[in-house]
C-alpha positions in Angstrom: -0.1 -0.1 0.0 2.8 2.0 1.0 4.6 2.2 -2.8 0.9 2.6 -4.6 1.3 5.5 -2.4 4.5 7.0 -3.3 3.6 6.4 -7.3 0.7 8.3 -6.5 2.7 11.3 -4.4 5.8 11.2 -7.0 3.3 11.0 -10.1 4.6 14.2 -12.0 8.3 13.4 -12.3 7.8 9.7 -12.2 6.0 9.3 -15.2 8.7 12.4 -17.0 10.9 11.5 -19.6 13.9 11.6 -17.0 11.5 9.3 -14.7 10.9 6.8 -17.4 14.2 6.8 -17.9 15.2 5.9 -14.4 13.1 3.2 -14.2 13.9 1.5 -16.6 17.8 1.0 -15.1 16.1 -0.3 -12.4 14.0 -2.6 -13.8 16.7 -3.8 -16.1 19.5 -4.2 -12.9 17.0 -6.3 -11.7 16.1 -8.4 -13.9 20.0 -8.8 -14.6 20.9 -9.8 -10.7 17.8 -12.3 -11.2 19.7 -14.1 -13.9 22.8 -14.1 -12.0 21.0 -15.9 -9.0 18.4 -18.8 -11.1 20.9 -20.7 -12.1 20.0 -22.5 -15.3 20.1 -26.2 -15.3 23.0 -27.9 -16.9 22.7 -28.6 -20.4 24.0 -32.2 -21.1 25.5 -32.4 -24.2 27.8 -34.7 -26.0 30.4 -33.6 -28.1 30.7 -34.4 -32.0 33.0 -33.4 -34.1 30.4 -32.6 -36.9 29.2 -36.1 -36.6 26.9 -38.6 -34.7 25.8 -42.4 -34.2 23.6 -43.4 -31.9 22.2 -47.2 -31.4 18.0 -47.5 -32.4 17.7 -52.0 -32.9 19.6 -54.8 -32.7 18.2 -58.4 -33.9 20.1 -61.7 -33.7 18.9 -64.3 -35.9 20.0 -68.1 -35.2 17.3 -69.6 -37.6 19.9 -68.5 -40.5 21.7 -71.2 -42.4 24.6 -68.9 -40.9 23.4 -67.2 -37.2 24.3 -63.5 -36.9 24.1 -60.6 -35.7 22.8 -57.2 -37.2 22.5 -53.4 -34.8 20.8 -51.0 -36.5 22.3 -47.4 -36.3 21.4 -43.9 -37.1 24.4 -41.6 -38.3 23.4 -38.2 -38.5 26.3 -35.6 -40.2 25.4 -32.0 -38.7 27.9 -30.7 -42.0 27.3 -28.2 -44.7 29.5 -31.0 -46.9 29.0 -34.8 -47.6 30.4 -37.2 -45.3 32.0 -40.7 -46.2 31.5 -42.9 -43.8 35.1 -45.4 -43.8 34.2 -47.5 -40.6 31.7 -47.5 -37.9 31.8 -50.5 -35.5 30.3 -51.7 -32.4 33.2 -52.5 -30.3 30.9 -54.2 -28.0 27.5 -55.5 -27.8 25.8 -56.8 -25.0 21.8 -58.2 -24.8 20.5 -59.5 -21.6 21.9 -62.4 -20.4 23.9 -63.5 -23.2 27.9 -62.5 -23.2 29.2 -59.8 -25.0 29.5 -59.8 -28.8 32.7 -57.8 -29.6 33.9 -56.3 -33.2 30.3 -55.7 -35.1 31.4 -54.0 -38.6 30.3 -51.9 -40.9 28.3 -53.8 -43.0 28.5 -51.6 -46.0 30.0 -48.1 -47.3 27.9 -44.7 -46.8 27.7 -41.6 -48.0 25.8 -38.9 -45.5 24.5 -35.9 -47.7 24.4 -33.0 -45.6 22.7 -32.2 -42.6 21.2 -35.3 -42.9 20.6 -38.9 -41.1 20.4 -42.5 -42.3 20.0 -46.0 -41.1 23.0 -47.7 -41.2 24.1 -51.6 -40.4 27.2 -53.1 -38.4 26.3 -57.0 -39.2 28.5 -59.6 -38.5 28.0 -64.0 -38.3 27.7 -65.5 -34.9 30.5 -68.0 -34.3 28.9 -71.3 -33.4 29.2 -70.4 -29.3 27.6 -67.2 -29.5 24.9 -69.0 -31.9 24.1 -71.7 -29.2 24.1 -69.1 -26.3 21.9 -66.9 -28.1 19.6 -70.3 -29.1 19.2 -71.1 -25.7 19.0 -68.2 -23.8 16.2 -68.2 -21.5 13.2 -65.9 -23.5 13.2 -62.2 -21.4 12.8 -58.7 -23.0 15.3 -58.0 -24.4 17.9 -54.9 -23.2 21.6 -54.2 -24.0 24.4 -52.0 -24.7 26.7 -51.2 -27.0 30.2 -49.3 -27.7 30.6 -47.4 -31.5 33.5 -45.9 -33.1 33.2 -44.3 -35.9 35.4 -42.8 -38.5 34.0 -40.6 -41.6 36.0 -38.5 -44.9 34.7 -34.5 -45.6 37.1 -33.1 -48.2 39.9 -35.5 -47.7 40.2 -34.5 -43.7 39.0 -38.1 -41.3 36.8 -37.1 -38.4 35.8 -39.8 -36.1 32.8 -40.4 -33.0 34.0 -41.9 -29.9 34.1 -44.0 -28.5 30.9 -43.9 -27.5 30.0 -46.8 -24.7 27.2 -47.7 -22.7 24.0 -46.9 -24.6 21.3 -48.2 -24.2 19.8 -50.1 -27.3 16.6 -52.1 -27.6 16.2 -55.8 -29.8 15.1 -59.2 -30.7 16.6 -62.5 -31.1 15.1 -64.7 -33.4 14.6 -68.7 -32.3 13.9 -72.1 -34.4 10.5 -73.0 -32.7 10.4 -75.3 -30.0 10.2 -79.1 -30.8 6.2 -80.3 -29.9 5.7 -82.3 -27.5 4.8 -85.7 -28.2 1.5 -87.0 -26.4 0.4 -90.7 -27.1 -3.5 -91.2 -27.7 -5.5 -94.1 -26.3 
């Protein structure tokens, strides 16, 4: 109430040109002090050198003649020039209770257009022991993690991404159907 009375008593000079300038300066000082006191939340930005690779989905297929693991990734080119991916490798892949599967290379080379993204696949055949373990693993929700390294070329200059470790990924395991139980009839 006292503040309103003070404004009313000083209305002539307060709303003159000098008063408005002084009022604007006070508001600016108050806003600046308030901005210093309010901490902005920590921004989490993963550094990259112009491109990034993120996990999308995995599939372990033991129904094929040659069992295989495939890891689908999204490669993102933030640069204003085309980027030729030379190497993308999943250095370590872990899914559910399965043992780690290492060194899954890029299935094919890709050139990313400027400021675009593209789905790529890293794949390799499973060793016999890896295939047996995957075929006999108990069914569960298939969550996992991957570690990725990548490098590419832009106008003759090599740029890299990673190593990025323990990135979350979900997927599936395709297994042959269980053999039916024989039931004897009467």
